[in-house]
N, C-alpha and C positions, 0 to 999 in steps of 0.2 A: 758864354753861357745862358745868359738873361735873354738873349732873342731867340734860343730856341724854343719849342714848346714837344712836350711830353705829351703823344696821342693816347697811352695809358694815365693820363688823369685830366680829362677832360681839358685839351690843347693848354693847361695853363704851363707857365714858364718853370724851365730844368730847372730842379734843387737839388744839389751836391749832397745836402743834410736829408732825408727820408726819403728821396725820390729813387734812388737806386734801386728797388726791390724786383719789380717785373724785368729781369735781364731776358733778352737785348732791348733796350730801351730804344724805340723807335721815335723821333726827333722829324718836327718838320723846321723849317726855315722863311722869315718873313716875304724874302725873294724867289721864293717858291721854286730854289735850286734845289732837283734831284741827282744824286750819282749812283745809286744801289740797283734803280732798275736795268735790268741784263743790257739793255741797248745803251743804255747814259753810259752803262760803268764801262761796254766793251769799246767803244768812242773813244775814252781815255785811257785805256790799260792794255789795248791790244787784246781782250779776251782774259786778263791776268784779273783773280781777285785784288782788292785793293791790298791787305796784307802783304799779298806777292809780290805786288807795286810798290811798297813803301819798303822792303824789304831792298829791292835791289837799289835804293836810294841812298844810301848812306850815306855821312860827310856830307852833305850840302849846309850845314848850320852856317860854316863861315863862309861858304860863297853865297847865302841868303844875308847874312848880318853885312857885307861888304858890298854887296848892290844895295840895299836900302840906305848904308852910311854913304857910296860914293856914285851911284848912277838917279835914284829915283828920290831919295830923303823922306824920312821916318812918314808923312803924313801921307804920300802918293803911295808907299808901299804896302802901307797898312790896311788902303784904301784896295787892294787886289785881292781879291778871294784867292786863301789857302790855296787852292789846287793851283790857280792862275802863279801863282807864286813858285811851288814847286815844278813845276814844269819851265817856267825862267832859269830856276835856278839850274836844273839837270843842264837844260842847254848850255847853258857857261859853263858848268864842270866842265861835258862831255868835251865841249869845243877848247878849253885850256888847256887838258890832260893831253887831248891830241895835236895840240896846234901845230908842232916840229914835224909832224908826219904830212908830210906832202902829199902821198900815195895813196892817204885814206879817204873814204868816200864820205863828205862831211853832212848829206842827207840827214841823217838822225840828228842835228843841234837843230833845221829848220823845223822838223817835223815836232819838235818838242816846243819850239817857238810858237807855230801854228796851233796844237795844243792850249797852249796857255791864252792866246788870241780867242779861239775860239769860247774857250769858260767863261772868259770874262766879259765877251761880244754879248754870251745867252743871256746873262744874268742882267745886264744891264739892258738889253732889249724885254724881256720879261716889265725890269721895273720901269723902263719907260713906259712901253703899252699898257699898262695894268688900267689905264684910266682913260683908254683912246676908246671910241666906240667899237662892239664886238665886230659889226660889219665892214668899218675899214681894216679891221686886223684881220679879215681873210684874203688868204691867196693861194693861187694852187700850184700845187709842189709837187711837180714828181705825179703831176695827174689827178691829186685829189686836191680838194679844199682844204688848206690848213687854218685854223687859228695861232694865227703868228707870235698871239700873247701867253698862249697857253699849251703849245705844239712841242713841249719839251725840247732837248737840246738841238739845236738844230749843227748840222755838219756846214762847213766854212762855205760849200758853195750855193749850199740855201741861203747861209746868212748875206751873202751877197745881194742875191736875187732881192732878198727882203727887204735889205737897206738903201741898195741903189739903184733897185728897177721897178720898185713898185711907188710911184712918186706919192699917192695918198699917204701911204706908210711911213715915205722919207720926211713929209711935211709936219705930217702926225709929231717924229722922234723930234724934229728940229724947233717946236714948240713944247716937246715933253723936256728936254733937257736943258738944263740951267748951266752948264760948264762944259763949255770945248764941243757944245753943237756941232757946229761944222765941222771939226774934224773929223767926229763920229759918223754925221750922214754924207759929208763929201769925200774925205780922202781916208774912209776905211773901210771901203768896200774894194777899190784897186788894191789895197796891200791887203785883205783877205781873196782875193780873186787870185793875186800869186802865188799866196801859199798853198790857194788849193789845188793847182796845177804840181805842185811837188809831193802835195798831198792826194795826189792821181796812181790811180793802183801799175798805168801805164808810165808813170814816169819815177819809178821805182827802179826799175832797171839802169838807169841813167845815174852816173858818180855824178856829185858835185865838189867839184874843186875848193880848198879851201878858202880861197881870197874871195870867190866870190859869196859865202858863206860869211866872210868875216864883214864884209862889205855892208849883208843885210843884219847882222848883231851887230853892228856900230851902231846903225840908223834904227834899229831897235830899240836898243839900250841908252843911245843917246849918249853915243862915245865922240865927241867932235860935234853933235848938232842937238837940237832937242828929240828926244827919243817918241816911237812911237808908240812904245808902251807904256812910257812916264806920261805921256796925253791920252793917253787909257784909262791909267789908271786916276788922273784928272778928273774925268767924266763925271755928273754927279745930276744927277734926275731933280727934277723939279716937284 
């Protein structure tokens, strides 16, 4: 809470003593993450309000604890955005609850993992590009010139273009990231591109089998290998 700024009190740090007067309390975060504009919220919750989204995801506490203790470790887990942690835990819970049903379409598991990657990557991208000259951050996306450092929440396909296809931005990111910079700039775009295909509406009619999802879930969480999400959690901007 100390990192949040209360817009009704001159952007002073949030105080739980005396600060809860003008409600709802509108706050900002130092990394610029925004979750309540309709476009950002709809992208993550499929059009639901956050209270509806949260109500559907009860019983995640034990899954989050197990992931923290047995997959990520406390330091890496708590470096993930809370939203990313929720999507990871939701994906794991759906997989565990239904892994005995070989006839089930397991694509919702990958969709939640995709949202976790999306949330965390957007936050890291904003942090890493904050001090990069604006001219370097500009990129044509969907026919419009966008400032990739302040352009809002980008979808997976756009993140692939920003990180992996723009040489200037890629080089700037390498200079801005102090830890796991190579995995972020070289390995991550391929992972996001693969997930973007699952996210594509044209792919929604295709059933994804349990074994295919199990292999990717193991790779993301680090079961038998170094996890892709674990590496993403370790990315540190200088």
